[in-house]
ChimeraX commands (.cxc) that place a marker at each C-alpha (Angstrom):
marker #1 position 118.95,9.27,-55.40 radius 0.5
marker #1 position 121.69,11.86,-55.06 radius 0.5
marker #1 position 121.79,14.30,-52.25 radius 0.5
marker #1 position 120.80,17.73,-53.01 radius 0.5
marker #1 position 122.63,20.81,-51.91 radius 0.5
marker #1 position 121.03,22.89,-49.24 radius 0.5
marker #1 position 120.90,26.66,-49.63 radius 0.5
marker #1 position 122.45,28.90,-47.04 radius 0.5
marker #1 position 118.96,30.01,-45.68 radius 0.5
marker #1 position 117.82,26.24,-45.41 radius 0.5
marker #1 position 121.20,25.52,-43.55 radius 0.5
marker #1 position 120.82,28.38,-41.25 radius 0.5
marker #1 position 117.21,27.43,-40.52 radius 0.5
marker #1 position 118.22,23.95,-39.81 radius 0.5
marker #1 position 121.00,24.98,-37.51 radius 0.5
marker #1 position 118.67,27.42,-35.62 radius 0.5
marker #1 position 116.10,24.57,-35.19 radius 0.5
marker #1 position 118.75,22.34,-33.79 radius 0.5
marker #1 position 119.96,24.80,-31.40 radius 0.5
marker #1 position 116.42,25.53,-30.19 radius 0.5
marker #1 position 115.80,21.79,-29.58 radius 0.5
marker #1 position 119.08,21.32,-27.81 radius 0.5
marker #1 position 119.01,24.24,-25.46 radius 0.5
marker #1 position 117.12,25.01,-22.38 radius 0.5
marker #1 position 115.07,28.29,-22.83 radius 0.5
marker #1 position 117.14,30.03,-20.08 radius 0.5
marker #1 position 120.38,29.08,-21.98 radius 0.5
marker #1 position 118.82,30.40,-25.08 radius 0.5
marker #1 position 118.01,33.69,-23.53 radius 0.5
marker #1 position 121.53,34.04,-22.01 radius 0.5
marker #1 position 123.05,33.22,-25.51 radius 0.5
marker #1 position 120.92,35.92,-27.12 radius 0.5
marker #1 position 121.70,38.51,-24.64 radius 0.5
marker #1 position 125.41,37.69,-24.92 radius 0.5
marker #1 position 125.16,38.19,-28.76 radius 0.5
marker #1 position 123.82,41.83,-28.34 radius 0.5
marker #1 position 126.57,44.11,-29.43 radius 0.5
marker #1 position 128.73,45.03,-26.60 radius 0.5
marker #1 position 130.94,47.98,-26.00 radius 0.5
marker #1 position 134.40,47.19,-27.37 radius 0.5
marker #1 position 136.05,48.13,-24.00 radius 0.5
marker #1 position 133.87,45.64,-22.35 radius 0.5
marker #1 position 134.76,42.90,-24.76 radius 0.5
marker #1 position 138.35,43.63,-24.26 radius 0.5
marker #1 position 137.98,43.66,-20.49 radius 0.5
marker #1 position 136.18,40.19,-20.85 radius 0.5
marker #1 position 138.91,38.86,-23.01 radius 0.5
marker #1 position 141.58,39.91,-20.47 radius 0.5
marker #1 position 139.58,38.44,-17.59 radius 0.5
marker #1 position 139.18,35.13,-19.50 radius 0.5
marker #1 position 142.84,34.93,-20.30 radius 0.5
marker #1 position 143.77,35.53,-16.69 radius 0.5
marker #1 position 141.33,32.79,-15.52 radius 0.5
marker #1 position 142.74,30.51,-18.19 radius 0.5
marker #1 position 146.45,31.14,-17.05 radius 0.5
marker #1 position 145.29,30.54,-13.39 radius 0.5
marker #1 position 143.57,27.20,-14.38 radius 0.5
marker #1 position 146.74,26.04,-16.22 radius 0.5
marker #1 position 148.82,26.97,-13.18 radius 0.5
marker #1 position 146.54,24.79,-10.94 radius 0.5
marker #1 position 146.64,21.90,-13.36 radius 0.5
marker #1 position 150.45,22.03,-13.40 radius 0.5
marker #1 position 150.42,21.89,-9.73 radius 0.5
marker #1 position 148.22,18.70,-9.87 radius 0.5
marker #1 position 150.66,17.41,-12.46 radius 0.5
marker #1 position 153.56,17.82,-10.25 radius 0.5
marker #1 position 151.80,16.14,-7.21 radius 0.5
marker #1 position 149.57,13.38,-8.42 radius 0.5
marker #1 position 151.75,11.66,-11.26 radius 0.5
marker #1 position 154.68,9.30,-11.00 radius 0.5
marker #1 position 158.10,10.31,-12.37 radius 0.5
marker #1 position 157.50,8.02,-15.42 radius 0.5
marker #1 position 154.02,9.29,-16.07 radius 0.5
marker #1 position 155.25,12.84,-16.05 radius 0.5
marker #1 position 158.02,12.08,-18.59 radius 0.5
marker #1 position 155.50,10.42,-20.90 radius 0.5
marker #1 position 152.93,13.08,-20.64 radius 0.5
marker #1 position 155.63,15.80,-21.11 radius 0.5
marker #1 position 156.77,14.03,-24.34 radius 0.5
marker #1 position 153.05,13.80,-25.33 radius 0.5
marker #1 position 152.62,17.58,-24.83 radius 0.5
marker #1 position 155.46,18.33,-27.17 radius 0.5
marker #1 position 153.64,16.14,-29.85 radius 0.5
marker #1 position 155.79,13.07,-30.03 radius 0.5
marker #1 position 154.27,9.86,-31.37 radius 0.5
marker #1 position 153.87,6.95,-28.96 radius 0.5
marker #1 position 156.48,4.94,-30.96 radius 0.5
marker #1 position 159.06,7.70,-30.80 radius 0.5
marker #1 position 158.18,8.24,-27.00 radius 0.5
marker #1 position 158.85,4.51,-26.39 radius 0.5
marker #1 position 162.34,4.61,-28.17 radius 0.5
marker #1 position 163.28,7.77,-26.15 radius 0.5
marker #1 position 162.15,6.01,-22.77 radius 0.5
marker #1 position 163.36,2.63,-23.70 radius 0.5
marker #1 position 159.86,1.07,-23.43 radius 0.5
marker #1 position 157.31,-0.39,-25.71 radius 0.5
marker #1 position 154.68,1.66,-27.41 radius 0.5
marker #1 position 152.00,-0.37,-25.34 radius 0.5
marker #1 position 153.79,0.73,-22.13 radius 0.5
marker #1 position 153.61,4.27,-23.36 radius 0.5
marker #1 position 149.87,3.94,-24.10 radius 0.5
marker #1 position 149.24,2.49,-20.67 radius 0.5
marker #1 position 151.20,5.20,-18.82 radius 0.5
marker #1 position 149.52,7.97,-20.86 radius 0.5
marker #1 position 146.06,6.36,-20.02 radius 0.5
marker #1 position 146.90,6.12,-16.33 radius 0.5
marker #1 position 148.37,9.66,-16.27 radius 0.5
marker #1 position 145.36,11.23,-17.84 radius 0.5
marker #1 position 143.00,9.33,-15.58 radius 0.5
marker #1 position 144.91,10.41,-12.49 radius 0.5
marker #1 position 145.08,13.99,-13.65 radius 0.5
marker #1 position 141.41,14.16,-14.51 radius 0.5
marker #1 position 140.58,12.58,-11.04 radius 0.5
marker #1 position 142.73,15.08,-9.25 radius 0.5
marker #1 position 141.31,17.98,-11.18 radius 0.5
marker #1 position 137.70,16.84,-10.41 radius 0.5
marker #1 position 138.23,16.69,-6.76 radius 0.5
marker #1 position 140.05,20.04,-6.65 radius 0.5
marker #1 position 137.54,22.74,-5.58 radius 0.5
marker #1 position 139.59,25.67,-6.87 radius 0.5
marker #1 position 139.81,24.06,-10.32 radius 0.5
marker #1 position 136.02,23.38,-10.37 radius 0.5
marker #1 position 135.26,26.89,-9.23 radius 0.5
marker #1 position 137.52,28.32,-11.94 radius 0.5
marker #1 position 135.81,26.31,-14.64 radius 0.5
marker #1 position 132.40,27.49,-13.51 radius 0.5
marker #1 position 133.77,31.04,-13.63 radius 0.5
marker #1 position 135.15,30.42,-17.06 radius 0.5
marker #1 position 131.81,29.06,-18.39 radius 0.5
marker #1 position 129.94,32.11,-17.04 radius 0.5
marker #1 position 132.15,34.51,-18.97 radius 0.5
marker link #1:1,2 radius 0.2
marker link #1:2,3 radius 0.2
marker link #1:3,4 radius 0.2
marker link #1:4,5 radius 0.2
marker link #1:5,6 radius 0.2
marker link #1:6,7 radius 0.2
marker link #1:7,8 radius 0.2
marker link #1:8,9 radius 0.2
marker link #1:9,10 radius 0.2
marker link #1:10,11 radius 0.2
marker link #1:11,12 radius 0.2
marker link #1:12,13 radius 0.2
marker link #1:13,14 radius 0.2
marker link #1:14,15 radius 0.2
marker link #1:15,16 radius 0.2
marker link #1:16,17 radius 0.2
marker link #1:17,18 radius 0.2
marker link #1:18,19 radius 0.2
marker link #1:19,20 radius 0.2
marker link #1:20,21 radius 0.2
marker link #1:21,22 radius 0.2
marker link #1:22,23 radius 0.2
marker link #1:23,24 radius 0.2
marker link #1:24,25 radius 0.2
marker link #1:25,26 radius 0.2
marker link #1:26,27 radius 0.2
marker link #1:27,28 radius 0.2
marker link #1:28,29 radius 0.2
marker link #1:29,30 radius 0.2
marker link #1:30,31 radius 0.2
marker link #1:31,32 radius 0.2
marker link #1:32,33 radius 0.2
marker link #1:33,34 radius 0.2
marker link #1:34,35 radius 0.2
marker link #1:35,36 radius 0.2
marker link #1:36,37 radius 0.2
marker link #1:37,38 radius 0.2
marker link #1:38,39 radius 0.2
marker link #1:39,40 radius 0.2
marker link #1:40,41 radius 0.2
marker link #1:41,42 radius 0.2
marker link #1:42,43 radius 0.2
marker link #1:43,44 radius 0.2
marker link #1:44,45 radius 0.2
marker link #1:45,46 radius 0.2
marker link #1:46,47 radius 0.2
marker link #1:47,48 radius 0.2
marker link #1:48,49 radius 0.2
marker link #1:49,50 radius 0.2
marker link #1:50,51 radius 0.2
marker link #1:51,52 radius 0.2
marker link #1:52,53 radius 0.2
marker link #1:53,54 radius 0.2
marker link #1:54,55 radius 0.2
marker link #1:55,56 radius 0.2
marker link #1:56,57 radius 0.2
marker link #1:57,58 radius 0.2
marker link #1:58,59 radius 0.2
marker link #1:59,60 radius 0.2
marker link #1:60,61 radius 0.2
marker link #1:61,62 radius 0.2
marker link #1:62,63 radius 0.2
marker link #1:63,64 radius 0.2
marker link #1:64,65 radius 0.2
marker link #1:65,66 radius 0.2
marker link #1:66,67 radius 0.2
marker link #1:67,68 radius 0.2
marker link #1:68,69 radius 0.2
marker link #1:69,70 radius 0.2
marker link #1:70,71 radius 0.2
marker link #1:71,72 radius 0.2
marker link #1:72,73 radius 0.2
marker link #1:73,74 radius 0.2
marker link #1:74,75 radius 0.2
marker link #1:75,76 radius 0.2
marker link #1:76,77 radius 0.2
marker link #1:77,78 radius 0.2
marker link #1:78,79 radius 0.2
marker link #1:79,80 radius 0.2
marker link #1:80,81 radius 0.2
marker link #1:81,82 radius 0.2
marker link #1:82,83 radius 0.2
marker link #1:83,84 radius 0.2
marker link #1:84,85 radius 0.2
marker link #1:85,86 radius 0.2
marker link #1:86,87 radius 0.2
marker link #1:87,88 radius 0.2
marker link #1:88,89 radius 0.2
marker link #1:89,90 radius 0.2
marker link #1:90,91 radius 0.2
marker link #1:91,92 radius 0.2
marker link #1:92,93 radius 0.2
marker link #1:93,94 radius 0.2
marker link #1:94,95 radius 0.2
marker link #1:95,96 radius 0.2
marker link #1:96,97 radius 0.2
marker link #1:97,98 radius 0.2
marker link #1:98,99 radius 0.2
marker link #1:99,100 radius 0.2
marker link #1:100,101 radius 0.2
marker link #1:101,102 radius 0.2
marker link #1:102,103 radius 0.2
marker link #1:103,104 radius 0.2
marker link #1:104,105 radius 0.2
marker link #1:105,106 radius 0.2
marker link #1:106,107 radius 0.2
marker link #1:107,108 radius 0.2
marker link #1:108,109 radius 0.2
marker link #1:109,110 radius 0.2
marker link #1:110,111 radius 0.2
marker link #1:111,112 radius 0.2
marker link #1:112,113 radius 0.2
marker link #1:113,114 radius 0.2
marker link #1:114,115 radius 0.2
marker link #1:115,116 radius 0.2
marker link #1:116,117 radius 0.2
marker link #1:117,118 radius 0.2
marker link #1:118,119 radius 0.2
marker link #1:119,120 radius 0.2
marker link #1:120,121 radius 0.2
marker link #1:121,122 radius 0.2
marker link #1:122,123 radius 0.2
marker link #1:123,124 radius 0.2
marker link #1:124,125 radius 0.2
marker link #1:125,126 radius 0.2
marker link #1:126,127 radius 0.2
marker link #1:127,128 radius 0.2
marker link #1:128,129 radius 0.2
marker link #1:129,130 radius 0.2
marker link #1:130,131 radius 0.2
view
């Protein structure tokens, strides 16, 4: 039996039902209140605050990057961040693609673990989530 196309109304109703099932009533109330039209000045102020928090978070993560990773892990992660493929990264660093994959995995695990333990980073993430 072929699939039938949903109308926009049916799709919107389905999405609303999905959100209702998935969200806690308190979260739904917060979401509704946040959707109420805000003053454009308030919106701009919130955007600026969010951007400052994001920049501060990036700075803290870069500090962790410098302190918790080995030299080779930093090199691999830097190449990854400039969108190099693992095979290409291996050629640049004169290692195999498997070694690149391994170092990337370890680097992400270490960085994630270090950020999870850092109270400043966790507080910033909570503050970002609130806004």
